SEFIZA-3560 file (N, C-alpha, C; in Angstrom, 3 decimals):
REM SEFIZA-3560
<numar><xx>52.008</xx><yy>100.669</yy><zz>33.065</zz><atom>N</atom></numar>
<numar><xx>50.762</xx><yy>99.940</yy><zz>33.198</zz><atom>CA</atom></numar>
<numar><xx>49.610</xx><yy>100.955</yy><zz>33.251</zz><atom>C</atom></numar>
<numar><xx>48.573</xx><yy>100.786</yy><zz>32.392</zz><atom>N</atom></numar>
<numar><xx>47.451</xx><yy>101.734</yy><zz>32.404</zz><atom>CA</atom></numar>
<numar><xx>46.636</xx><yy>101.604</yy><zz>33.689</zz><atom>C</atom></numar>
<numar><xx>46.091</xx><yy>102.720</yy><zz>34.104</zz><atom>N</atom></numar>
<numar><xx>45.245</xx><yy>102.722</yy><zz>35.292</zz><atom>CA</atom></numar>
<numar><xx>43.893</xx><yy>102.112</yy><zz>34.971</zz><atom>C</atom></numar>
<numar><xx>43.360</xx><yy>101.365</yy><zz>35.899</zz><atom>N</atom></numar>
<numar><xx>42.027</xx><yy>100.779</yy><zz>35.726</zz><atom>CA</atom></numar>
<numar><xx>40.988</xx><yy>101.874</yy><zz>35.895</zz><atom>C</atom></numar>
<numar><xx>39.958</xx><yy>101.821</yy><zz>35.074</zz><atom>N</atom></numar>
<numar><xx>38.876</xx><yy>102.810</yy><zz>35.182</zz><atom>CA</atom></numar>
<numar><xx>37.903</xx><yy>102.378</yy><zz>36.270</zz><atom>C</atom></numar>
<numar><xx>37.518</xx><yy>103.289</yy><zz>37.128</zz><atom>N</atom></numar>
<numar><xx>36.512</xx><yy>102.952</yy><zz>38.143</zz><atom>CA</atom></numar>
<numar><xx>35.192</xx><yy>102.556</yy><zz>37.479</zz><atom>C</atom></numar>
<numar><xx>34.432</xx><yy>101.722</yy><zz>38.144</zz><atom>N</atom></numar>
<numar><xx>33.161</xx><yy>101.237</yy><zz>37.604</zz><atom>CA</atom></numar>
<numar><xx>32.202</xx><yy>102.360</yy><zz>37.234</zz><atom>C</atom></numar>
<numar><xx>32.177</xx><yy>103.451</yy><zz>37.987</zz><atom>N</atom></numar>
<numar><xx>31.210</xx><yy>104.514</yy><zz>37.715</zz><atom>CA</atom></numar>
<numar><xx>31.483</xx><yy>105.206</yy><zz>36.384</zz><atom>C</atom></numar>
<numar><xx>32.686</xx><yy>105.113</yy><zz>35.855</zz><atom>N</atom></numar>
<numar><xx>32.989</xx><yy>105.711</yy><zz>34.555</zz><atom>CA</atom></numar>
<numar><xx>32.432</xx><yy>104.896</yy><zz>33.398</zz><atom>C</atom></numar>
<numar><xx>32.177</xx><yy>103.621</yy><zz>33.633</zz><atom>N</atom></numar>
<numar><xx>31.701</xx><yy>102.770</yy><zz>32.553</zz><atom>CA</atom></numar>
<numar><xx>30.176</xx><yy>102.754</yy><zz>32.443</zz><atom>C</atom></numar>
<numar><xx>29.507</xx><yy>103.470</yy><zz>33.302</zz><atom>N</atom></numar>
<numar><xx>28.043</xx><yy>103.539</yy><zz>33.277</zz><atom>CA</atom></numar>
<numar><xx>27.614</xx><yy>104.413</yy><zz>32.108</zz><atom>C</atom></numar>
<numar><xx>26.638</xx><yy>103.945</yy><zz>31.327</zz><atom>N</atom></numar>
<numar><xx>26.143</xx><yy>104.699</yy><zz>30.179</zz><atom>CA</atom></numar>
<numar><xx>25.396</xx><yy>105.947</yy><zz>30.604</zz><atom>C</atom></numar>
<numar><xx>25.201</xx><yy>106.877</yy><zz>29.664</zz><atom>N</atom></numar>
<numar><xx>24.543</xx><yy>108.152</yy><zz>29.995</zz><atom>CA</atom></numar>
<numar><xx>23.106</xx><yy>107.989</yy><zz>30.465</zz><atom>C</atom></numar>
<numar><xx>22.425</xx><yy>106.924</yy><zz>30.067</zz><atom>N</atom></numar>
<numar><xx>21.032</xx><yy>106.740</yy><zz>30.466</zz><atom>CA</atom></numar>
<numar><xx>20.878</xx><yy>106.612</yy><zz>31.974</zz><atom>C</atom></numar>
<numar><xx>21.950</xx><yy>106.266</yy><zz>32.673</zz><atom>N</atom></numar>
<numar><xx>21.896</xx><yy>106.136</yy><zz>34.123</zz><atom>CA</atom></numar>
<numar><xx>21.921</xx><yy>107.489</yy><zz>34.826</zz><atom>C</atom></numar>
<numar><xx>22.178</xx><yy>108.532</yy><zz>34.076</zz><atom>N</atom></numar>
<numar><xx>22.235</xx><yy>109.871</yy><zz>34.658</zz><atom>CA</atom></numar>
<numar><xx>20.917</xx><yy>110.624</yy><zz>34.501</zz><atom>C</atom></numar>
<numar><xx>19.935</xx><yy>110.036</yy><zz>33.793</zz><atom>N</atom></numar>
<numar><xx>18.657</xx><yy>110.693</yy><zz>33.550</zz><atom>CA</atom></numar>
<numar><xx>17.621</xx><yy>110.258</yy><zz>34.570</zz><atom>C</atom></numar>
<numar><xx>16.719</xx><yy>111.180</yy><zz>34.913</zz><atom>N</atom></numar>
<numar><xx>15.597</xx><yy>110.824</yy><zz>35.785</zz><atom>CA</atom></numar>
<numar><xx>14.630</xx><yy>109.950</yy><zz>34.994</zz><atom>C</atom></numar>
<numar><xx>13.721</xx><yy>109.318</yy><zz>35.701</zz><atom>N</atom></numar>
<numar><xx>12.704</xx><yy>108.494</yy><zz>35.025</zz><atom>CA</atom></numar>
<numar><xx>11.868</xx><yy>109.351</yy><zz>34.081</zz><atom>C</atom></numar>
<numar><xx>11.554</xx><yy>110.585</yy><zz>34.499</zz><atom>N</atom></numar>
<numar><xx>10.768</xx><yy>111.491</yy><zz>33.656</zz><atom>CA</atom></numar>
<numar><xx>11.531</xx><yy>111.812</yy><zz>32.370</zz><atom>C</atom></numar>
<numar><xx>12.825</xx><yy>112.071</yy><zz>32.474</zz><atom>N</atom></numar>
<numar><xx>13.639</xx><yy>112.365</yy><zz>31.290</zz><atom>CA</atom></numar>
<numar><xx>13.701</xx><yy>111.153</yy><zz>30.371</zz><atom>C</atom></numar>
<numar><xx>13.825</xx><yy>109.965</yy><zz>30.930</zz><atom>N</atom></numar>
<numar><xx>13.861</xx><yy>108.734</yy><zz>30.125</zz><atom>CA</atom></numar>
<numar><xx>12.549</xx><yy>108.556</yy><zz>29.358</zz><atom>C</atom></numar>
<numar><xx>11.431</xx><yy>108.860</yy><zz>30.022</zz><atom>N</atom></numar>
<numar><xx>10.121</xx><yy>108.736</yy><zz>29.369</zz><atom>CA</atom></numar>
<numar><xx>10.002</xx><yy>109.730</yy><zz>28.215</zz><atom>C</atom></numar>
<numar><xx>10.455</xx><yy>110.961</yy><zz>28.422</zz><atom>N</atom></numar>
<numar><xx>10.405</xx><yy>111.980</yy><zz>27.366</zz><atom>CA</atom></numar>
<numar><xx>11.272</xx><yy>111.544</yy><zz>26.191</zz><atom>C</atom></numar>
<numar><xx>12.463</xx><yy>111.038</yy><zz>26.470</zz><atom>N</atom></numar>
<numar><xx>13.346</xx><yy>110.565</yy><zz>25.403</zz><atom>CA</atom></numar>
<numar><xx>12.726</xx><yy>109.396</yy><zz>24.640</zz><atom>C</atom></numar>
<numar><xx>12.078</xx><yy>108.486</yy><zz>25.350</zz><atom>N</atom></numar>
<numar><xx>11.441</xx><yy>107.344</yy><zz>24.698</zz><atom>CA</atom></numar>
<numar><xx>10.313</xx><yy>107.811</yy><zz>23.773</zz><atom>C</atom></numar>
<numar><xx>9.473</xx><yy>108.727</yy><zz>24.267</zz><atom>N</atom></numar>
<numar><xx>8.373</xx><yy>109.234</yy><zz>23.431</zz><atom>CA</atom></numar>
<numar><xx>8.921</xx><yy>110.010</yy><zz>22.234</zz><atom>C</atom></numar>
<numar><xx>10.002</xx><yy>110.755</yy><zz>22.426</zz><atom>N</atom></numar>
<numar><xx>10.617</xx><yy>111.496</yy><zz>21.317</zz><atom>CA</atom></numar>
<numar><xx>11.144</xx><yy>110.532</yy><zz>20.267</zz><atom>C</atom></numar>
<numar><xx>11.736</xx><yy>109.430</yy><zz>20.701</zz><atom>N</atom></numar>
<numar><xx>12.236</xx><yy>108.426</yy><zz>19.761</zz><atom>CA</atom></numar>
<numar><xx>11.081</xx><yy>107.799</yy><zz>18.981</zz><atom>C</atom></numar>
<numar><xx>9.984</xx><yy>107.521</yy><zz>19.649</zz><atom>N</atom></numar>
<numar><xx>8.802</xx><yy>106.975</yy><zz>18.973</zz><atom>CA</atom></numar>
<numar><xx>8.250</xx><yy>107.973</yy><zz>17.965</zz><atom>C</atom></numar>
<numar><xx>8.227</xx><yy>109.250</yy><zz>18.331</zz><atom>N</atom></numar>
<numar><xx>7.746</xx><yy>110.304</yy><zz>17.423</zz><atom>CA</atom></numar>
<numar><xx>8.644</xx><yy>110.388</yy><zz>16.191</zz><atom>C</atom></numar>
<numar><xx>9.940</xx><yy>110.265</yy><zz>16.368</zz><atom>N</atom></numar>
<numar><xx>10.882</xx><yy>110.332</yy><zz>15.245</zz><atom>CA</atom></numar>
<numar><xx>10.601</xx><yy>109.216</yy><zz>14.243</zz><atom>C</atom></numar>
<numar><xx>10.370</xx><yy>108.023</yy><zz>14.747</zz><atom>N</atom></numar>
<numar><xx>10.080</xx><yy>106.887</yy><zz>13.864</zz><atom>CA</atom></numar>
<numar><xx>8.747</xx><yy>107.088</yy><zz>13.163</zz><atom>C</atom></numar>
<numar><xx>7.728</xx><yy>107.550</yy><zz>13.881</zz><atom>N</atom></numar>
<numar><xx>6.403</xx><yy>107.762</yy><zz>13.291</zz><atom>CA</atom></numar>
<numar><xx>6.407</xx><yy>108.868</yy><zz>12.255</zz><atom>C</atom></numar>
<numar><xx>7.142</xx><yy>109.946</yy><zz>12.507</zz><atom>N</atom></numar>
<numar><xx>7.080</xx><yy>111.108</yy><zz>11.623</zz><atom>CA</atom></numar>
<numar><xx>7.956</xx><yy>110.975</yy><zz>10.388</zz><atom>C</atom></numar>
<numar><xx>9.092</xx><yy>110.296</yy><zz>10.511</zz><atom>N</atom></numar>
<numar><xx>10.004</xx><yy>110.256</yy><zz>9.371</zz><atom>CA</atom></numar>
<numar><xx>10.567</xx><yy>108.871</yy><zz>9.087</zz><atom>C</atom></numar>
<numar><xx>10.224</xx><yy>107.919</yy><zz>9.909</zz><atom>N</atom></numar>
<numar><xx>10.761</xx><yy>106.581</yy><zz>9.727</zz><atom>CA</atom></numar>
<numar><xx>12.215</xx><yy>106.461</yy><zz>10.160</zz><atom>C</atom></numar>
<numar><xx>12.745</xx><yy>107.542</yy><zz>10.708</zz><atom>N</atom></numar>
<numar><xx>14.144</xx><yy>107.565</yy><zz>11.136</zz><atom>CA</atom></numar>
<numar><xx>14.244</xx><yy>107.238</yy><zz>12.626</zz><atom>C</atom></numar>
<numar><xx>15.376</xx><yy>106.725</yy><zz>13.020</zz><atom>N</atom></numar>
<numar><xx>15.616</xx><yy>106.450</yy><zz>14.434</zz><atom>CA</atom></numar>
<numar><xx>16.341</xx><yy>107.596</yy><zz>15.113</zz><atom>C</atom></numar>
<numar><xx>16.678</xx><yy>108.632</yy><zz>14.357</zz><atom>N</atom></numar>
<numar><xx>17.388</xx><yy>109.782</yy><zz>14.911</zz><atom>CA</atom></numar>
<numar><xx>16.403</xx><yy>110.747</yy><zz>15.563</zz><atom>C</atom></numar>
<numar><xx>16.665</xx><yy>111.092</yy><zz>16.808</zz><atom>N</atom></numar>
<numar><xx>15.817</xx><yy>112.029</yy><zz>17.537</zz><atom>CA</atom></numar>
<numar><xx>16.384</xx><yy>113.427</yy><zz>17.352</zz><atom>C</atom></numar>
<numar><xx>15.572</xx><yy>114.320</yy><zz>16.784</zz><atom>N</atom></numar>
<numar><xx>15.975</xx><yy>115.703</yy><zz>16.568</zz><atom>CA</atom></numar>
<numar><xx>15.351</xx><yy>116.595</yy><zz>17.647</zz><atom>C</atom></numar>
<numar><xx>15.756</xx><yy>117.838</yy><zz>17.647</zz><atom>N</atom></numar>
<numar><xx>15.262</xx><yy>118.815</yy><zz>18.614</zz><atom>CA</atom></numar>
<numar><xx>13.738</xx><yy>118.908</yy><zz>18.584</zz><atom>C</atom></numar>
<numar><xx>13.161</xx><yy>118.921</yy><zz>17.375</zz><atom>N</atom></numar>
<numar><xx>11.706</xx><yy>119.056</yy><zz>17.278</zz><atom>CA</atom></numar>
<numar><xx>10.984</xx><yy>117.912</yy><zz>17.972</zz><atom>C</atom></numar>
<numar><xx>11.530</xx><yy>116.705</yy><zz>17.893</zz><atom>N</atom></numar>
<numar><xx>10.892</xx><yy>115.556</yy><zz>18.545</zz><atom>CA</atom></numar>
<numar><xx>10.902</xx><yy>115.729</yy><zz>20.060</zz><atom>C</atom></numar>
<numar><xx>12.009</xx><yy>116.204</yy><zz>20.582</zz><atom>N</atom></numar>
<numar><xx>12.088</xx><yy>116.451</yy><zz>22.022</zz><atom>CA</atom></numar>
<numar><xx>11.144</xx><yy>117.570</yy><zz>22.443</zz><atom>C</atom></numar>
<numar><xx>11.120</xx><yy>118.644</yy><zz>21.664</zz><atom>N</atom></numar>
<numar><xx>10.271</xx><yy>119.780</yy><zz>22.005</zz><atom>CA</atom></numar>
<numar><xx>8.794</xx><yy>119.415</yy><zz>21.984</zz><atom>C</atom></numar>
<numar><xx>8.381</xx><yy>118.570</yy><zz>21.035</zz><atom>N</atom></numar>
<numar><xx>6.978</xx><yy>118.170</yy><zz>20.993</zz><atom>CA</atom></numar>
<numar><xx>6.595</xx><yy>117.339</yy><zz>22.214</zz><atom>C</atom></numar>
<numar><xx>7.544</xx><yy>116.678</yy><zz>22.811</zz><atom>N</atom></numar>
<numar><xx>7.245</xx><yy>115.843</yy><zz>23.972</zz><atom>CA</atom></numar>
<numar><xx>7.327</xx><yy>116.587</yy><zz>25.294</zz><atom>C</atom></numar>
<numar><xx>7.969</xx><yy>117.746</yy><zz>25.330</zz><atom>N</atom></numar>
<numar><xx>8.070</xx><yy>118.503</yy><zz>26.580</zz><atom>CA</atom></numar>
<numar><xx>6.729</xx><yy>118.874</yy><zz>27.203</zz><atom>C</atom></numar>
<numar><xx>5.699</xx><yy>119.184</yy><zz>26.407</zz><atom>N</atom></numar>
<numar><xx>4.415</xx><yy>119.515</yy><zz>27.043</zz><atom>CA</atom></numar>
<numar><xx>3.872</xx><yy>118.387</yy><zz>27.919</zz><atom>C</atom></numar>
<numar><xx>4.337</xx><yy>117.176</yy><zz>27.693</zz><atom>N</atom></numar>
<numar><xx>3.919</xx><yy>116.068</yy><zz>28.549</zz><atom>CA</atom></numar>
<numar><xx>4.466</xx><yy>116.254</yy><zz>29.964</zz><atom>C</atom></numar>
<numar><xx>5.459</xx><yy>117.101</yy><zz>30.086</zz><atom>N</atom></numar>
<numar><xx>6.046</xx><yy>117.428</yy><zz>31.384</zz><atom>CA</atom></numar>
<numar><xx>5.698</xx><yy>118.879</yy><zz>31.704</zz><atom>C</atom></numar>
<numar><xx>4.546</xx><yy>119.097</yy><zz>32.266</zz><atom>N</atom></numar>
<numar><xx>4.059</xx><yy>120.453</yy><zz>32.524</zz><atom>CA</atom></numar>
<numar><xx>5.011</xx><yy>121.261</yy><zz>33.404</zz><atom>C</atom></numar>
<numar><xx>5.721</xx><yy>120.604</yy><zz>34.291</zz><atom>N</atom></numar>
<numar><xx>6.620</xx><yy>121.328</yy><zz>35.193</zz><atom>CA</atom></numar>
<numar><xx>7.695</xx><yy>122.070</yy><zz>34.422</zz><atom>C</atom></numar>
<numar><xx>8.193</xx><yy>121.465</yy><zz>33.350</zz><atom>N</atom></numar>
<numar><xx>9.237</xx><yy>122.108</yy><zz>32.545</zz><atom>CA</atom></numar>
<numar><xx>8.688</xx><yy>123.371</yy><zz>31.903</zz><atom>C</atom></numar>
<numar><xx>7.517</xx><yy>123.287</yy><zz>31.296</zz><atom>N</atom></numar>
<numar><xx>6.939</xx><yy>124.453</yy><zz>30.628</zz><atom>CA</atom></numar>
<numar><xx>6.561</xx><yy>125.547</yy><zz>31.633</zz><atom>C</atom></numar>
<numar><xx>6.000</xx><yy>125.162</yy><zz>32.748</zz><atom>N</atom></numar>
<numar><xx>5.616</xx><yy>126.155</yy><zz>33.763</zz><atom>CA</atom></numar>
<numar><xx>6.835</xx><yy>126.885</yy><zz>34.305</zz><atom>C</atom></numar>
<numar><xx>7.927</xx><yy>126.163</yy><zz>34.453</zz><atom>N</atom></numar>
<numar><xx>9.149</xx><yy>126.770</yy><zz>34.973</zz><atom>CA</atom></numar>
<numar><xx>9.607</xx><yy>127.931</yy><zz>34.092</zz><atom>C</atom></numar>
<numar><xx>9.387</xx><yy>127.806</yy><zz>32.790</zz><atom>N</atom></numar>
<numar><xx>9.815</xx><yy>128.836</yy><zz>31.854</zz><atom>CA</atom></numar>
<numar><xx>8.658</xx><yy>129.680</yy><zz>31.337</zz><atom>C</atom></numar>
<numar><xx>7.466</xx><yy>129.503</yy><zz>31.929</zz><atom>N</atom></numar>
<numar><xx>6.280</xx><yy>130.275</yy><zz>31.570</zz><atom>CA</atom></numar>
<numar><xx>5.985</xx><yy>130.197</yy><zz>30.062</zz><atom>C</atom></numar>
<numar><xx>5.943</xx><yy>128.966</yy><zz>29.549</zz><atom>N</atom></numar>
<numar><xx>5.688</xx><yy>128.721</yy><zz>28.122</zz><atom>CA</atom></numar>
<numar><xx>4.395</xx><yy>127.921</yy><zz>28.002</zz><atom>C</atom></numar>
<numar><xx>3.513</xx><yy>128.334</yy><zz>27.094</zz><atom>N</atom></numar>
<numar><xx>2.292</xx><yy>127.570</yy><zz>26.855</zz><atom>CA</atom></numar>
<numar><xx>2.559</xx><yy>126.506</yy><zz>25.790</zz><atom>C</atom></numar>
<numar><xx>1.782</xx><yy>125.449</yy><zz>25.829</zz><atom>N</atom></numar>
<numar><xx>1.919</xx><yy>124.367</yy><zz>24.854</zz><atom>CA</atom></numar>
<numar><xx>1.709</xx><yy>124.902</yy><zz>23.439</zz><atom>C</atom></numar>
<numar><xx>0.690</xx><yy>125.721</yy><zz>23.247</zz><atom>N</atom></numar>
<numar><xx>0.403</xx><yy>126.265</yy><zz>21.914</zz><atom>CA</atom></numar>
<numar><xx>1.552</xx><yy>127.126</yy><zz>21.399</zz><atom>C</atom></numar>
<numar><xx>2.146</xx><yy>127.938</yy><zz>22.273</zz><atom>N</atom></numar>
<numar><xx>3.303</xx><yy>128.753</yy><zz>21.872</zz><atom>CA</atom></numar>
<numar><xx>4.470</xx><yy>127.867</yy><zz>21.452</zz><atom>C</atom></numar>
<numar><xx>4.716</xx><yy>126.826</yy><zz>22.215</zz><atom>N</atom></numar>
<numar><xx>5.822</xx><yy>125.922</yy><zz>21.903</zz><atom>CA</atom></numar>
<numar><xx>5.618</xx><yy>125.268</yy><zz>20.545</zz><atom>C</atom></numar>
<numar><xx>4.435</xx><yy>124.684</yy><zz>20.321</zz><atom>N</atom></numar>
<numar><xx>4.176</xx><yy>124.020</yy><zz>19.040</zz><atom>CA</atom></numar>
<numar><xx>4.202</xx><yy>125.012</yy><zz>17.883</zz><atom>C</atom></numar>
<numar><xx>3.696</xx><yy>126.227</yy><zz>18.109</zz><atom>N</atom></numar>
<numar><xx>3.731</xx><yy>127.242</yy><zz>17.067</zz><atom>CA</atom></numar>
<numar><xx>5.152</xx><yy>127.593</yy><zz>16.660</zz><atom>C</atom></numar>
<numar><xx>6.028</xx><yy>127.715</yy><zz>17.635</zz><atom>N</atom></numar>
<numar><xx>7.434</xx><yy>128.031</yy><zz>17.340</zz><atom>CA</atom></numar>
<numar><xx>8.138</xx><yy>126.865</yy><zz>16.640</zz><atom>C</atom></numar>
<numar><xx>7.799</xx><yy>125.656</yy><zz>17.038</zz><atom>N</atom></numar>
<numar><xx>8.389</xx><yy>124.494</yy><zz>16.362</zz><atom>CA</atom></numar>
<numar><xx>7.959</xx><yy>124.486</yy><zz>14.904</zz><atom>C</atom></numar>
<numar><xx>6.659</xx><yy>124.643</yy><zz>14.682</zz><atom>N</atom></numar>
<numar><xx>6.138</xx><yy>124.635</yy><zz>13.305</zz><atom>CA</atom></numar>
<numar><xx>6.738</xx><yy>125.752</yy><zz>12.462</zz><atom>C</atom></numar>
<numar><xx>6.981</xx><yy>126.902</yy><zz>13.065</zz><atom>N</atom></numar>
<numar><xx>7.526</xx><yy>128.045</yy><zz>12.334</zz><atom>CA</atom></numar>
<numar><xx>9.015</xx><yy>127.881</yy><zz>12.009</zz><atom>C</atom></numar>
<numar><xx>9.715</xx><yy>127.044</yy><zz>12.764</zz><atom>N</atom></numar>
<numar><xx>11.156</xx><yy>126.936</yy><zz>12.607</zz><atom>CA</atom></numar>
<numar><xx>11.666</xx><yy>125.648</yy><zz>11.986</zz><atom>C</atom></numar>
<numar><xx>10.784</xx><yy>124.698</yy><zz>11.739</zz><atom>N</atom></numar>
<numar><xx>11.211</xx><yy>123.456</yy><zz>11.110</zz><atom>CA</atom></numar>
<numar><xx>10.513</xx><yy>123.325</yy><zz>9.769</zz><atom>C</atom></numar>
<numar><xx>11.195</xx><yy>122.813</yy><zz>8.768</zz><atom>N</atom></numar>
<numar><xx>10.613</xx><yy>122.716</yy><zz>7.428</zz><atom>CA</atom></numar>
<numar><xx>9.367</xx><yy>121.830</yy><zz>7.393</zz><atom>C</atom></numar>
<numar><xx>8.448</xx><yy>122.212</yy><zz>6.539</zz><atom>N</atom></numar>
<numar><xx>7.241</xx><yy>121.418</yy><zz>6.351</zz><atom>CA</atom></numar>
<numar><xx>7.644</xx><yy>120.029</yy><zz>5.879</zz><atom>C</atom></numar>
<numar><xx>6.993</xx><yy>119.013</yy><zz>6.412</zz><atom>N</atom></numar>
<numar><xx>7.331</xx><yy>117.645</yy><zz>6.046</zz><atom>CA</atom></numar>
<numar><xx>8.332</xx><yy>117.031</yy><zz>7.013</zz><atom>C</atom></numar>
<numar><xx>9.100</xx><yy>117.849</yy><zz>7.689</zz><atom>N</atom></numar>
<numar><xx>10.059</xx><yy>117.336</yy><zz>8.657</zz><atom>CA</atom></numar>
<numar><xx>9.472</xx><yy>117.319</yy><zz>10.047</zz><atom>C</atom></numar>
<numar><xx>8.271</xx><yy>117.852</yy><zz>10.186</zz><atom>N</atom></numar>
<numar><xx>7.645</xx><yy>117.911</yy><zz>11.488</zz><atom>CA</atom></numar>
<numar><xx>6.465</xx><yy>116.964</yy><zz>11.537</zz><atom>C</atom></numar>
<numar><xx>6.019</xx><yy>116.654</yy><zz>12.716</zz><atom>N</atom></numar>
<numar><xx>4.866</xx><yy>115.810</yy><zz>12.895</zz><atom>CA</atom></numar>
<numar><xx>3.791</xx><yy>116.594</yy><zz>13.629</zz><atom>C</atom></numar>
<numar><xx>2.606</xx><yy>116.062</yy><zz>13.620</zz><atom>N</atom></numar>
<numar><xx>1.495</xx><yy>116.739</yy><zz>14.267</zz><atom>CA</atom></numar>
<numar><xx>1.616</xx><yy>116.614</yy><zz>15.779</zz><atom>C</atom></numar>
<numar><xx>1.183</xx><yy>117.641</yy><zz>16.518</zz><atom>N</atom></numar>
<numar><xx>1.197</xx><yy>117.525</yy><zz>17.971</zz><atom>CA</atom></numar>
<numar><xx>0.225</xx><yy>116.433</yy><zz>18.422</zz><atom>C</atom></numar>
<numar><xx>0.475</xx><yy>115.829</yy><zz>19.546</zz><atom>N</atom></numar>
<numar><xx>-0.424</xx><yy>114.764</yy><zz>20.018</zz><atom>CA</atom></numar>
<numar><xx>-1.818</xx><yy>115.319</yy><zz>20.294</zz><atom>C</atom></numar>
<numar><xx>-2.822</xx><yy>114.489</yy><zz>20.022</zz><atom>N</atom></numar>
<numar><xx>-4.210</xx><yy>114.881</yy><zz>20.255</zz><atom>CA</atom></numar>
<numar><xx>-4.455</xx><yy>114.960</yy><zz>21.766</zz><atom>C</atom></numar>
<numar><xx>-5.299</xx><yy>115.900</yy><zz>22.142</zz><atom>N</atom></numar>
<numar><xx>-5.686</xx><yy>115.989</yy><zz>23.544</zz><atom>CA</atom></numar>
<numar><xx>-5.042</xx><yy>117.069</yy><zz>24.179</zz><atom>C</atom></numar>
//
């Protein structure tokens, strides 16, 4: 007889993220749709949204301009989207 799985194993991965992480993922998903019409979230979409969380960048001593510059330099033209205004 197979063992029953405890309820905590059936919880989806979204339950393991903080509210801040969920917000970043949501904005990254929106950016993916806006930039390429795709629903797939790539690294560049996540990286463009990290500046919205200043604590993450400060922890690693990274400026927003440096981050966007590195993204632009490492992703093909046309596959990237513009950084948010402001």
